[in-house]
KENU-407033 format. One line per 8 residues: for each residue x, y, z of N, C-alpha, C, O. Coordinates in Angstrom, 2 decimals. Example, Ala and Ser with C-alpha at 12.3 -4.5 7.8 and 13.67 -1.06 7.14 Angstrom:
2
13.19/-5.69/7.80/12.30/-4.50/7.80/13.20/-3.30/7.80/14.24/-3.32/8.46; 12.85/-2.25/7.08/13.67/-1.06/7.14/12.90/0.03/7.87/13.41/1.14/8.04
END
This chain:
264
67.12/9.31/125.67/67.84/8.20/126.42/67.38/7.48/127.22/66.45/7.90/127.91; 67.85/6.25/127.38/67.82/5.59/128.52/68.72/5.65/129.57/69.79/6.25/129.43; 68.44/5.12/130.58/69.62/5.52/131.79/70.43/4.63/131.53/71.47/4.94/132.11; 70.58/3.55/130.89/71.93/2.57/130.24/72.76/3.88/129.48/73.86/4.27/129.89; 72.12/4.44/128.40/72.85/4.87/127.74/73.39/6.25/128.06/74.32/6.90/127.58; 72.43/6.53/129.11/73.01/8.17/129.85/74.08/7.92/130.47/74.95/8.79/130.56; 74.24/6.47/131.11/75.17/6.29/131.78/76.80/6.12/131.00/77.91/6.40/131.44; 76.42/5.61/129.84/77.48/5.15/129.09/78.08/6.31/128.53/79.30/6.32/128.37
77.19/7.55/128.11/77.82/8.90/127.62/78.52/9.62/128.78/79.61/10.15/128.58; 78.00/9.66/129.87/78.58/10.17/130.98/80.06/9.57/131.29/80.98/10.38/131.33; 80.31/8.28/131.51/81.21/7.65/131.23/82.76/8.08/130.39/83.90/8.34/130.77; 82.12/8.00/129.15/82.74/8.71/127.83/83.13/9.97/128.39/84.34/10.13/128.49; 82.42/10.86/128.77/82.73/12.40/128.85/83.55/12.44/130.00/84.30/13.40/130.12; 83.52/11.25/131.16/84.64/11.47/132.11/85.95/11.17/131.61/87.01/11.75/131.87; 85.75/10.18/130.87/87.21/9.55/130.14/87.79/10.82/129.26/88.93/11.17/129.56; 87.22/11.44/128.37/87.74/12.44/127.72/88.10/13.60/128.61/89.09/14.32/128.49
87.22/13.67/129.46/87.77/15.11/130.54/88.97/14.48/131.35/89.96/15.21/131.44; 89.04/13.46/131.84/90.39/12.99/132.46/91.46/13.11/131.97/92.46/13.49/132.57; 91.35/12.68/130.33/92.53/12.51/129.52/93.22/14.14/129.30/94.39/14.53/129.33; 92.14/14.76/129.11/92.58/16.21/128.41/93.06/16.90/129.70/93.76/17.90/129.54; 92.78/16.52/130.95/93.60/17.29/132.10/94.71/16.70/132.46/95.64/17.36/132.92; 94.77/15.37/132.30/96.30/14.55/132.44/97.18/14.86/131.65/98.32/14.94/132.12; 96.96/15.18/130.00/97.80/15.00/129.18/97.78/16.33/128.30/98.70/16.59/127.52; 96.40/17.35/128.53/96.49/18.36/127.34/95.76/18.08/126.00/95.95/17.00/125.45
95.05/18.90/125.51/93.69/18.80/124.59/94.84/18.66/123.54/94.20/18.23/122.58; 95.85/18.75/123.21/96.57/18.58/122.06/97.28/17.57/122.01/98.05/17.56/121.06; 97.34/16.29/123.02/98.00/14.97/122.73/97.55/14.13/122.42/96.40/13.80/122.70; 98.69/13.27/121.46/98.25/12.24/120.85/97.01/11.16/121.61/96.15/10.51/121.01; 97.24/11.23/123.07/96.25/10.14/123.67/94.66/10.73/123.87/93.72/10.10/124.35; 94.65/12.00/123.39/93.45/12.13/123.01/92.32/11.65/122.08/91.10/11.68/122.24; 93.01/11.26/121.16/92.24/10.47/119.90/91.68/9.56/120.36/90.47/9.77/120.30; 91.92/8.61/120.81/90.89/7.51/121.42/90.03/7.77/121.92/89.05/7.20/121.43
89.73/8.56/122.92/88.61/8.71/123.80/87.80/10.23/122.97/86.75/10.70/123.41; 88.26/10.57/122.22/87.42/11.47/120.97/86.74/10.65/120.13/85.55/10.82/119.87; 87.38/9.80/119.69/86.92/8.53/118.78/85.63/7.82/119.35/84.69/7.63/118.57; 85.51/7.28/121.12/84.88/6.72/121.50/83.73/7.49/121.63/82.58/7.05/121.60; 84.08/8.75/121.77/82.85/9.50/122.31/81.92/9.93/120.82/80.69/10.01/120.77; 82.87/10.18/119.69/82.20/10.24/118.75/81.24/9.17/118.21/80.11/9.32/117.76; 82.20/7.71/118.44/81.13/6.65/117.76/79.94/6.38/118.38/79.01/5.86/117.76; 79.85/6.79/120.00/78.71/6.80/120.76/77.51/7.47/120.47/76.35/7.13/120.73
77.99/8.59/119.84/77.06/9.71/119.74/76.39/9.34/118.31/75.19/9.44/118.06; 77.43/8.88/117.38/77.06/8.33/116.05/75.75/7.54/116.34/74.66/8.05/116.07; 75.85/6.30/116.87/75.01/5.39/117.11/73.83/5.82/117.79/72.74/5.25/117.71; 74.05/6.73/118.37/72.48/7.19/119.12/72.16/8.51/117.67/71.55/9.48/118.11; 72.40/8.59/116.55/71.83/9.34/115.86/72.17/10.90/115.52/71.63/11.68/114.73; 73.40/11.08/116.51/73.18/12.44/116.93/74.80/13.07/115.93/75.72/13.46/116.65; 74.92/13.09/115.11/75.60/13.06/113.97/76.53/14.49/114.42/77.75/14.56/114.62; 75.43/15.62/114.49/75.79/16.94/114.57/77.04/17.02/115.63/78.10/17.61/115.42
76.83/16.55/116.41/77.73/16.27/118.15/78.90/15.60/117.66/79.85/15.72/118.44; 79.15/14.94/116.66/80.58/14.29/116.43/81.16/14.81/115.24/81.83/14.02/114.56; 80.97/16.44/114.70/81.95/17.21/114.19/83.14/17.72/114.87/84.30/17.68/114.47; 82.67/18.22/115.99/83.85/19.17/116.59/84.93/17.83/117.53/86.12/17.96/117.84; 84.08/16.68/117.75/85.17/15.46/118.31/85.88/14.86/117.28/86.87/14.21/117.62; 85.50/14.97/115.54/86.21/14.35/114.79/87.18/15.22/114.24/88.05/14.74/113.51; 87.15/16.47/114.49/87.51/17.69/113.65/88.86/17.57/115.02/89.99/17.66/114.54; 88.84/17.47/116.01/89.83/17.54/117.18/91.04/16.28/116.89/92.27/16.27/116.77
90.15/15.45/116.86/91.48/14.40/116.58/91.85/14.52/115.33/93.08/14.59/115.33; 91.22/14.62/113.74/92.08/15.02/112.95/93.34/15.87/112.88/94.43/15.70/112.34; 92.74/17.01/113.74/93.78/17.98/114.27/95.03/17.60/114.26/96.01/17.85/113.56; 94.77/16.87/115.32/95.62/16.21/116.39/96.83/14.95/115.65/98.00/14.71/115.97; 96.14/14.48/114.79/96.64/13.12/113.91/97.55/14.10/113.07/98.77/13.99/112.99; 96.89/14.96/112.51/97.80/15.57/111.37/98.95/16.42/112.10/99.96/16.56/111.42; 98.96/16.89/113.09/100.35/17.44/114.09/101.31/16.32/114.06/102.51/16.46/113.82; 100.68/15.09/114.34/101.57/14.09/114.92/102.30/13.55/113.94/103.52/13.40/114.00
101.37/13.14/112.74/102.01/12.08/111.56/101.74/13.27/110.51/100.58/12.93/110.31; 101.84/13.98/109.98/101.76/15.12/108.78/100.38/14.67/107.95/99.45/14.00/108.39; 100.49/15.05/107.09/99.16/15.10/106.46/98.78/14.06/105.55/97.72/14.02/104.92; 99.98/12.97/105.53/99.74/11.81/104.70/99.78/10.71/105.23/100.69/10.00/104.79; 99.08/10.20/106.10/98.94/8.94/107.07/97.33/8.12/107.15/96.18/8.53/107.31; 97.80/7.10/106.98/96.56/6.13/107.39/95.19/6.86/108.24/94.05/7.22/107.94; 95.95/6.83/109.31/94.83/7.37/110.73/94.31/8.62/110.20/93.10/8.76/110.31; 95.02/9.64/109.59/94.84/10.97/109.21/93.48/10.62/108.06/92.44/11.26/108.07
93.72/9.61/107.22/92.69/9.35/106.26/91.46/8.62/106.84/90.38/8.38/106.29; 91.82/8.36/107.90/90.31/7.21/108.51/89.63/8.68/109.09/88.46/8.97/108.84; 90.44/9.49/109.82/89.11/10.64/110.88/88.53/11.39/109.63/87.36/11.75/109.50; 89.76/11.60/108.52/89.01/12.72/107.69/87.64/11.86/106.89/86.66/12.46/106.44; 87.82/10.28/106.86/86.49/9.94/106.16/85.67/10.13/107.53/84.71/10.84/107.23; 85.62/9.91/108.47/84.74/9.73/109.44/83.67/11.45/109.23/82.47/11.59/108.99; 84.52/12.25/109.38/84.31/13.71/109.32/83.40/13.72/108.15/82.26/14.12/108.36; 83.77/13.30/106.86/83.00/13.28/105.71/81.64/13.24/106.00/80.77/14.10/105.97
81.64/11.39/106.46/80.30/10.74/106.62/79.26/11.91/107.69/78.05/12.12/107.59; 80.31/12.53/108.73/79.30/13.11/109.74/78.80/14.29/108.78/77.61/14.60/108.78; 79.72/14.92/108.00/79.15/16.20/107.09/77.74/15.91/106.57/76.66/16.46/106.78; 78.22/14.52/105.60/77.11/14.00/104.74/75.81/13.76/105.36/74.85/14.28/104.79; 75.56/13.01/106.52/74.41/12.75/107.28/73.73/14.15/107.65/72.55/14.32/107.99; 74.54/14.94/107.53/73.89/16.54/108.07/73.34/17.66/106.37/72.69/18.69/106.19; 74.00/16.76/105.59/74.03/17.16/103.96/74.50/18.34/103.78/73.97/19.19/103.07; 75.60/18.49/104.46/76.61/19.47/104.06/77.48/18.67/102.90/78.38/17.85/103.10
77.00/19.08/101.74/77.89/18.26/100.57/79.47/18.92/100.24/80.47/18.22/100.07; 79.47/19.94/100.20/80.87/20.19/99.78/81.57/19.72/100.90/82.39/18.82/100.73; 81.33/20.28/102.19/82.64/19.61/103.42/82.78/18.09/103.23/83.89/17.56/103.31; 81.58/17.35/102.97/81.39/15.89/102.86/82.62/15.20/101.87/83.49/14.36/102.10; 82.20/16.03/100.61/83.19/15.88/99.54/84.54/15.91/99.40/85.33/15.05/98.99; 84.71/17.32/99.89/86.24/17.65/100.12/87.05/16.75/101.07/88.23/16.49/100.81; 86.31/16.15/102.44/86.96/15.29/103.39/87.18/13.92/102.52/88.20/13.24/102.56; 86.45/13.74/102.03/86.38/12.33/101.49/87.33/12.29/100.46/88.06/11.30/100.38
87.44/13.25/99.60/88.52/13.05/98.45/89.65/13.18/99.40/90.67/12.52/99.19; 89.58/13.92/100.36/91.14/13.95/100.93/91.63/12.63/101.73/92.80/12.29/101.91; 90.23/11.82/102.24/90.33/10.67/102.68/91.26/9.42/101.82/92.25/8.77/102.16; 90.48/9.43/100.64/90.96/8.67/99.81/91.84/8.76/98.81/92.20/7.84/98.08; 92.32/10.22/98.75/93.44/10.38/98.03/94.75/9.88/99.03/95.66/9.32/98.43; 94.86/10.01/100.17/95.80/9.36/101.24/95.72/7.58/101.22/96.66/6.81/101.07; 94.69/7.36/101.36/94.37/5.99/101.19/95.51/5.27/100.06/96.44/4.50/100.31; 95.07/5.81/98.76/95.35/5.67/97.40/97.00/5.64/97.64/97.58/4.61/97.30
97.71/6.63/98.15/99.26/6.38/98.47/99.68/5.22/99.33/100.88/4.94/99.39; 98.78/4.51/100.00/99.41/3.47/100.96/98.83/1.94/100.36/99.20/0.87/100.83; 97.92/2.07/99.31/97.67/0.81/98.69/98.36/-0.21/98.42/97.87/-1.31/98.71; 99.67/-0.16/97.82/100.98/-1.16/97.94/101.34/-1.49/99.18/101.29/-2.64/99.62; 101.72/-0.54/99.80/102.28/-0.50/101.11/101.79/-1.09/102.46/102.43/-1.65/103.34; 100.54/-0.82/102.37/99.55/-1.19/103.45/98.16/-1.60/102.86/97.12/-1.00/103.12; 98.24/-2.59/102.12/96.83/-3.14/101.66/95.52/-3.41/102.44/94.34/-3.20/102.15; 96.23/-4.02/103.67/95.07/-4.50/104.75/94.43/-3.35/105.47/93.22/-3.22/105.63
95.43/-2.49/105.90/95.18/-1.43/106.60/94.26/-0.47/105.56/93.28/0.12/106.03; 94.53/-0.35/104.46/93.76/0.58/103.68/92.34/-0.08/103.47/91.28/0.53/103.62; 92.44/-1.47/103.09/91.09/-2.27/102.79/90.31/-1.91/104.44/89.22/-1.34/104.47; 90.77/-2.19/105.29/90.17/-1.85/106.85/89.73/-0.36/106.94/88.64/-0.22/107.49; 90.26/0.64/106.57/89.79/1.95/106.37/88.73/2.39/105.58/87.82/3.17/105.86; 88.97/1.75/104.50/88.00/1.97/103.24/86.36/1.31/103.89/85.28/1.89/103.79; 86.56/0.16/104.44/85.35/-0.98/105.26/85.01/0.17/106.20/84.09/0.88/105.81; 85.64/0.53/107.51/85.06/1.65/108.35/84.85/2.90/107.70/83.77/3.23/108.20
85.08/3.53/107.15/84.65/4.78/106.23/83.21/4.48/105.42/82.27/5.28/105.31; 83.27/3.44/105.02/81.94/2.96/104.18/80.78/2.66/104.94/79.62/2.96/104.66; 81.25/1.95/106.06/80.22/1.84/107.04/80.01/3.14/107.81/79.19/2.97/108.71; 80.33/3.94/107.76/79.84/5.52/108.54/79.25/6.16/107.41/78.59/7.15/107.73; 79.30/5.85/105.90/78.53/6.36/105.14/77.22/5.61/104.85/76.36/6.10/104.12; 77.08/4.46/105.43/76.41/3.44/105.38/75.47/3.92/106.34/74.32/3.84/105.92; 75.58/4.34/107.35/74.83/4.69/108.70/74.12/6.03/108.36/72.94/6.31/108.58; 74.92/6.68/107.88/74.36/8.09/107.44/73.47/8.27/106.19/73.15/9.29/105.59
73.16/7.01/106.00/71.88/6.91/104.46/72.43/7.26/103.56/71.60/7.81/102.83; 74.06/7.31/102.81/74.28/7.46/102.03/74.88/6.09/101.28/75.93/5.53/101.57; 74.14/5.79/100.48/74.55/4.29/100.33/75.24/4.19/98.97/75.82/3.11/98.90; 75.39/4.97/97.80/75.64/5.09/96.94/77.04/5.11/97.13/77.71/4.23/96.58; 77.70/6.12/97.93/79.21/6.42/98.75/79.73/5.07/99.30/80.86/4.58/99.22; 78.47/4.53/99.96/79.41/3.55/100.96/79.57/2.23/99.67/80.57/1.51/99.79; 78.78/1.98/98.70/78.79/0.79/97.87/80.48/1.12/97.08/81.28/0.21/96.84; 80.74/2.46/96.80/81.93/2.28/96.24/83.00/2.44/97.10/84.14/2.15/96.75
82.68/2.96/98.40/83.99/2.80/99.21/84.14/0.97/99.66/85.19/0.34/99.58; 82.88/0.44/100.10/82.88/-1.15/100.07/83.60/-1.83/99.15/84.36/-2.77/99.36; 83.36/-1.34/98.19/83.91/-2.19/96.60/85.21/-2.02/96.53/85.88/-2.96/96.13; 85.87/-0.74/96.92/87.26/-0.52/96.98/87.84/-1.16/97.91/88.92/-1.75/97.77; 87.04/-1.10/99.18/87.77/-2.14/100.37/88.13/-3.58/100.05/89.26/-3.96/100.34; 87.25/-4.46/99.47/87.21/-5.63/99.39/88.37/-5.81/98.16/89.26/-6.66/98.21; 88.24/-5.03/97.27/89.42/-5.05/96.13/90.73/-4.89/96.40/91.67/-5.30/95.72; 90.79/-4.11/97.72/92.01/-3.90/97.92/92.93/-4.90/98.95/94.06/-4.63/99.36
92.43/-5.68/99.15/92.78/-7.13/99.93/93.41/-7.74/98.94/92.75/-7.79/97.90; 94.74/-8.37/98.91/95.34/-9.20/98.40/95.18/-10.51/98.50/95.62/-10.92/99.57; 94.62/-11.51/97.67/94.43/-12.57/97.77/93.35/-13.24/98.70/92.21/-12.78/98.70; 93.65/-14.23/99.44/93.00/-14.49/100.85/93.66/-13.82/102.01/93.64/-14.39/103.10; 94.26/-12.65/101.87/94.72/-11.99/103.05/93.91/-11.45/104.17/93.00/-10.70/103.83; 94.06/-11.67/105.44/93.12/-11.00/106.58/91.75/-11.22/106.33/90.88/-10.53/105.80; 91.79/-12.57/106.93/90.43/-12.67/106.76/89.01/-11.91/108.06/87.79/-12.02/108.14; 89.97/-11.25/108.77/89.34/-10.54/109.56/88.74/-9.47/109.08/87.62/-9.21/109.52
89.35/-8.58/108.05/89.03/-7.62/107.19/88.05/-7.98/106.47/87.00/-7.34/106.36; 88.30/-9.06/105.91/87.46/-9.80/104.52/85.71/-9.66/105.00/84.78/-9.07/104.44; 85.76/-10.62/106.53/84.45/-10.96/106.67/83.55/-9.67/107.12/82.32/-9.61/107.12; 84.45/-8.66/107.50/83.96/-7.48/107.91/83.27/-6.22/106.53/82.50/-5.25/106.59; 83.94/-6.81/105.55/83.81/-6.08/104.45/82.41/-6.66/103.97/81.39/-6.06/103.60; 82.69/-8.05/104.12/81.17/-8.70/103.42/79.91/-8.56/104.18/78.84/-8.88/103.65; 79.95/-8.14/105.33/79.00/-8.01/106.52/78.36/-6.73/105.79/77.18/-6.62/105.43; 79.46/-5.74/105.63/79.10/-4.46/105.37/78.32/-4.51/103.89/77.36/-3.74/103.87
78.43/-4.94/103.17/77.99/-5.14/102.14/76.61/-5.68/102.12/75.76/-5.19/101.38; 76.33/-6.83/103.03/75.23/-7.48/102.80/74.20/-6.44/103.45/73.00/-6.54/103.18; 74.52/-5.75/104.03/73.58/-4.54/105.32/73.21/-3.46/104.12/72.12/-2.90/103.99; 74.38/-3.29/103.27/74.05/-2.21/102.37/73.08/-2.87/101.55/71.99/-2.31/101.48; 73.28/-4.20/100.76/72.47/-4.86/99.78/71.10/-5.14/100.80/70.10/-5.34/100.11; 70.88/-5.19/101.96/69.52/-5.16/102.47/68.55/-3.84/102.64/67.32/-3.76/102.65; 69.48/-2.93/102.75/68.99/-1.59/102.56/68.39/-1.22/101.09/67.39/-0.60/100.74; 69.42/-1.84/100.40/68.17/-1.63/99.09/67.59/-2.69/98.69/67.52/-2.86/97.47
67.09/-3.55/99.48/65.96/-4.55/99.31/66.42/-5.64/98.22/65.65/-6.42/97.65; 67.73/-5.55/98.04/68.43/-6.42/97.39/68.70/-7.92/97.88/69.85/-8.35/97.93; 67.42/-8.81/98.30/67.43/-10.05/99.15/68.57/-10.94/98.55/69.37/-11.27/99.42; 68.83/-11.33/97.53/69.58/-12.48/97.06/71.13/-12.04/97.06/71.96/-12.94/96.95; 71.52/-10.84/97.14/72.90/-10.01/97.15/73.17/-9.88/98.51/74.26/-10.01/99.07; 71.90/-9.57/99.07/72.30/-9.63/100.82/72.56/-11.04/101.54/73.43/-11.22/102.40; 71.80/-11.87/101.14/72.08/-13.13/101.63/73.55/-13.89/100.94/74.20/-14.69/101.62; 73.86/-13.62/99.85/75.05/-13.88/99.02/76.25/-13.60/100.12/76.92/-14.48/100.67
76.37/-12.14/100.32/77.33/-11.37/100.90/77.36/-11.78/102.19/78.53/-12.10/102.38; 76.66/-11.98/103.33/76.31/-12.72/104.18/76.98/-13.77/104.35/77.75/-13.84/105.31; 76.81/-14.94/103.33/77.09/-16.02/103.33/78.47/-16.29/103.28/79.03/-17.18/103.91; 79.23/-15.19/102.22/80.39/-14.75/102.33/81.24/-14.39/103.41/82.38/-14.82/103.60; 80.61/-13.54/104.12/81.07/-13.40/105.46/81.12/-14.51/106.37/82.16/-14.67/107.01; 80.02/-15.40/106.55/80.33/-16.38/107.63/81.27/-17.39/106.79/82.16/-17.89/107.48; 81.26/-17.76/105.51/82.45/-19.13/105.16/83.52/-18.15/105.40/84.59/-18.73/105.27; 83.67/-16.98/105.67/85.11/-16.70/105.91/85.16/-16.72/107.27/86.22/-17.12/107.74
83.99/-16.27/108.31/84.39/-16.68/109.47/84.64/-18.44/109.97/85.24/-18.86/110.96; 84.06/-19.09/109.07/84.46/-20.79/109.04/85.88/-20.90/108.98/86.47/-21.55/109.84; 86.40/-20.42/108.19/87.70/-20.53/107.68/88.66/-19.78/108.61/89.85/-20.12/108.63; 88.26/-18.89/109.28/89.06/-18.40/110.68/88.81/-19.54/111.85/89.72/-20.05/112.51; 87.73/-19.77/111.95/87.31/-20.82/113.15/87.83/-22.05/113.17/87.97/-22.59/114.27; 88.15/-22.63/112.17/88.86/-23.76/111.31/90.46/-23.24/112.09/90.77/-23.86/113.10; 91.19/-22.38/111.70/92.29/-22.09/112.09/92.51/-22.10/113.43/93.43/-22.80/113.85; 91.63/-21.23/114.43/91.65/-21.24/115.77/91.41/-22.27/116.28/91.98/-22.49/117.35
90.58/-23.19/115.81/90.17/-24.26/116.49/91.46/-25.33/116.64/91.65/-26.04/117.63; 92.23/-25.30/115.53/93.80/-26.33/115.47/94.63/-25.59/116.41/95.71/-26.13/116.64; 94.36/-24.30/117.12/95.37/-24.16/118.08/94.77/-24.11/119.39/95.46/-24.65/120.26; 93.60/-23.57/119.79/92.93/-24.12/121.10/90.91/-23.82/120.65/90.20/-23.01/120.05; 90.79/-25.11/121.46/89.11/-25.44/121.33/88.40/-24.16/122.43/87.21/-23.84/122.38; 89.06/-23.77/123.05/88.82/-22.93/124.22/88.74/-21.75/123.27/87.66/-21.22/123.01; 89.85/-21.35/122.76/90.00/-20.10/122.13/88.56/-20.15/120.73/87.77/-19.25/120.44; 88.67/-21.35/120.21/87.29/-21.03/119.28/85.89/-21.28/119.49/85.06/-21.29/118.58
85.64/-21.48/120.70/84.42/-21.38/121.51/84.08/-20.06/121.93/82.91/-19.71/122.07; 85.20/-19.21/122.17/84.88/-17.93/122.53/84.93/-17.03/121.13/84.18/-16.05/121.06; 85.48/-17.23/120.43/85.49/-16.75/118.76/84.33/-17.08/118.43/83.80/-16.16/117.81; 83.50/-18.21/118.57/82.30/-18.49/118.01/81.27/-17.65/118.75/80.56/-16.95/118.01; 81.02/-17.56/120.16/80.48/-16.85/120.81/80.61/-14.94/120.27/79.70/-14.16/120.55; 81.51/-14.62/119.74/81.82/-13.07/119.74/81.19/-12.88/118.36/80.53/-11.86/118.12; 81.38/-13.77/117.50/80.40/-13.64/115.99/79.45/-14.36/115.57/79.26/-14.65/114.39; 78.67/-14.75/116.70/77.40/-15.51/116.63/76.31/-14.64/116.30/75.25/-15.16/115.95
76.41/-13.44/116.35/75.54/-12.53/115.97/75.53/-12.11/114.70/74.58/-11.47/114.24; 76.67/-12.45/113.96/76.50/-12.60/112.31/76.08/-13.74/111.69/75.60/-13.53/110.57; 76.10/-15.10/112.12/75.60/-16.06/111.91/73.69/-15.92/112.40/72.80/-16.57/111.86; 73.58/-15.20/113.17/72.17/-14.91/113.66/71.89/-13.87/112.52/70.84/-14.09/111.92; 72.59/-12.84/112.11/72.08/-11.96/111.01/71.64/-12.71/109.67/70.65/-12.31/109.06; 72.23/-13.59/109.29/72.13/-14.57/108.13/70.77/-15.21/108.32/69.87/-15.25/107.48; 70.74/-15.74/109.66/69.50/-16.76/109.75/68.32/-15.47/109.87/67.24/-15.79/109.37; 68.37/-14.45/110.30/67.14/-13.40/109.76/66.96/-13.53/108.43/65.88/-14.02/108.08
67.70/-13.24/107.63/67.73/-12.78/106.27/67.08/-14.25/105.91/66.04/-14.02/105.29; 67.26/-15.50/106.04/67.00/-16.40/105.40/65.74/-16.61/105.82/64.90/-16.94/104.99; 65.44/-16.46/107.09/64.05/-16.69/107.78/63.05/-15.79/106.80/62.05/-16.28/106.28; 63.40/-14.57/106.64/62.61/-13.29/105.70/62.02/-13.97/104.35/60.92/-13.90/103.80; 63.55/-14.88/103.95/63.26/-15.05/102.47/62.52/-16.54/102.43/62.47/-17.17/101.37; 62.00/-16.98/103.53/61.30/-18.30/103.62/62.45/-19.45/103.37/62.01/-20.35/102.65; 63.64/-19.62/103.72/64.67/-20.53/103.22/65.12/-21.33/104.56/66.04/-21.04/105.32; 64.16/-22.46/104.64/64.23/-22.79/105.94/65.58/-23.94/105.85/66.50/-23.86/106.65
65.54/-24.73/105.02/66.72/-25.50/105.04/67.95/-24.87/104.91/68.91/-25.61/105.16; 68.25/-23.57/104.56/69.60/-23.00/104.67/69.80/-22.47/105.88/70.94/-22.43/106.36; 68.52/-21.92/106.63/68.42/-21.39/108.03/68.86/-22.84/108.84/69.52/-22.77/109.88; 68.46/-24.13/108.29/69.10/-25.01/109.54/70.34/-25.08/109.39/70.96/-25.48/110.37; 71.10/-24.74/108.19/72.20/-25.41/108.22/73.16/-24.02/108.66/74.35/-24.30/108.80; 72.89/-22.92/108.84/73.36/-21.65/109.34/73.39/-22.39/111.03/74.44/-22.38/111.67; 72.23/-22.94/111.56/72.26/-22.82/112.80/73.26/-24.20/113.28/73.77/-24.22/114.40; 73.50/-25.46/112.18/74.28/-25.96/112.60/75.83/-25.60/112.40/76.69/-26.30/112.95
76.10/-24.73/111.76/77.11/-24.13/111.65/77.78/-23.19/112.78/78.95/-22.99/113.10; 76.44/-22.68/113.27/76.80/-21.97/114.31/77.05/-22.81/115.79/77.58/-22.32/116.79; 76.70/-23.74/115.70/76.11/-24.48/117.39/77.45/-25.69/117.16/77.97/-26.18/118.15; 77.95/-26.10/115.62/78.68/-27.42/115.97/80.28/-26.46/116.33/80.64/-25.30/116.17; 80.72/-27.38/116.74/82.42/-26.90/117.36/83.11/-27.50/116.26/83.94/-26.75/115.75; 82.98/-28.82/115.66/83.83/-29.26/114.76/83.32/-29.19/113.67/83.75/-29.96/112.82; 82.41/-28.42/113.37/82.21/-28.34/111.70/82.61/-27.30/111.43/82.48/-26.34/112.19; 83.43/-27.20/109.81/83.59/-25.96/108.97/82.98/-26.06/107.58/83.49/-25.81/106.48
81.86/-26.46/107.87/81.44/-26.42/105.93/81.15/-25.06/105.81/81.13/-24.41/106.86; 80.90/-24.41/104.59/80.77/-23.07/104.04/79.37/-23.34/103.20/78.93/-24.32/102.60; 79.02/-22.35/103.37/77.62/-22.30/102.81/77.54/-21.89/101.05/78.06/-20.85/100.64; 77.02/-22.59/100.35/77.05/-22.78/99.06/76.18/-21.44/98.44/75.12/-21.14/98.98; 76.63/-20.71/97.38/75.84/-19.58/96.64/74.90/-20.01/95.78/75.44/-20.77/94.98; 73.76/-19.88/95.57/72.73/-20.10/94.20/73.13/-19.52/93.37/73.89/-18.58/93.61; 72.78/-19.83/92.08/73.05/-18.86/90.88/72.69/-17.52/91.01/73.48/-16.58/90.85; 71.34/-17.40/91.35/70.69/-15.91/91.89/71.64/-15.05/92.47/72.01/-13.96/92.03
72.03/-15.67/93.61/72.97/-14.98/94.54/74.24/-14.71/93.90/74.81/-13.70/94.32; 74.80/-15.33/93.01/75.95/-15.05/92.65/75.79/-14.28/91.64/76.62/-13.38/91.53; 74.68/-14.39/90.58/74.49/-13.53/89.54/74.38/-11.98/90.23/74.82/-10.90/89.81; 73.82/-12.22/91.14/73.46/-10.58/91.87/74.98/-9.98/92.05/75.46/-8.94/91.60; 75.41/-10.72/92.64/76.81/-10.10/93.51/77.89/-9.63/91.98/78.50/-8.57/91.86; 77.87/-10.69/91.05/78.60/-10.55/90.03/77.95/-9.21/89.00/78.68/-8.52/88.29; 76.59/-9.04/89.08/76.23/-7.77/88.40/76.51/-6.52/89.06/76.81/-5.56/88.35; 76.46/-6.39/90.29/76.78/-5.36/91.53/78.42/-4.90/90.84/78.72/-3.87/90.23
79.21/-5.99/91.17/80.46/-5.40/90.91/80.91/-5.30/89.30/81.94/-4.67/89.02; 80.22/-5.84/88.42/80.05/-5.36/87.19/80.09/-3.97/86.90/80.93/-3.32/86.28; 78.65/-3.50/87.62/78.54/-2.26/87.45/79.48/-1.10/88.07/79.76/-0.04/87.51; 79.93/-1.54/89.42/81.06/-0.78/89.82/82.44/-0.70/88.99/83.19/0.27/88.94; 82.63/-1.97/88.32/83.99/-1.73/87.40/83.80/-0.85/86.55/84.74/-0.12/86.24; 82.51/-0.69/85.92/82.57/0.17/84.81/82.06/1.80/84.90/81.82/2.56/83.96; 81.99/2.07/86.40/82.09/3.08/87.15/80.48/3.83/86.94/80.31/5.04/86.98; 79.44/2.87/86.73/78.41/2.90/87.07/77.49/3.14/88.33/76.27/3.06/88.23
END
């Protein structure tokens, strides 16, 4: 580990210890520092060390909210992905079944929260190298959103799908999904710009890495004209054009979702 990552881990452990000393190990306020610590370790590839953290968080949430709550489902999904990363198949399957079962209960009541949870769990499975589970979870996430609701969740789902396709070396579908993500961000930028140009600039800076990601995909695919288009979208504060999908890209996405609909 680098000195910087050591410093980050030390700060997170201090936060966890201080919260426990102030409120007790079973307090609901423990869940956030437990999650932060687990997320940091997960990014470092230390899945085995996240198990206890997620189990503690899950236990607290179940005591606070009962067995059927979206937050319980989310932590059960995180824990499932951690077990999957370690090859603990039975534990992973049982926890994933628990998580998806809870989320199904809230599909009509809180479709955006459910979609966001499916996306976050799908991301965890993607990081764990479990692409088939990630594909199913992200597909459900996308289909859980009603109409054009909640673009902030929608762009994240498309971005996760793009990374999934990239891992599967499906370049056309990866580019198509990244374009969908950027197009959603463009719509958000337009709405933000109508309220505040300063706010729009901050937002554009925050999501800049997503535009850069699409640019890298296009660079690797030797598609210079579209790369220039992405650069223009990222830098131009008053332009809200969208990226067009090619027939190959559209076909790749349609084929993928058709297979998921058929349960294949």
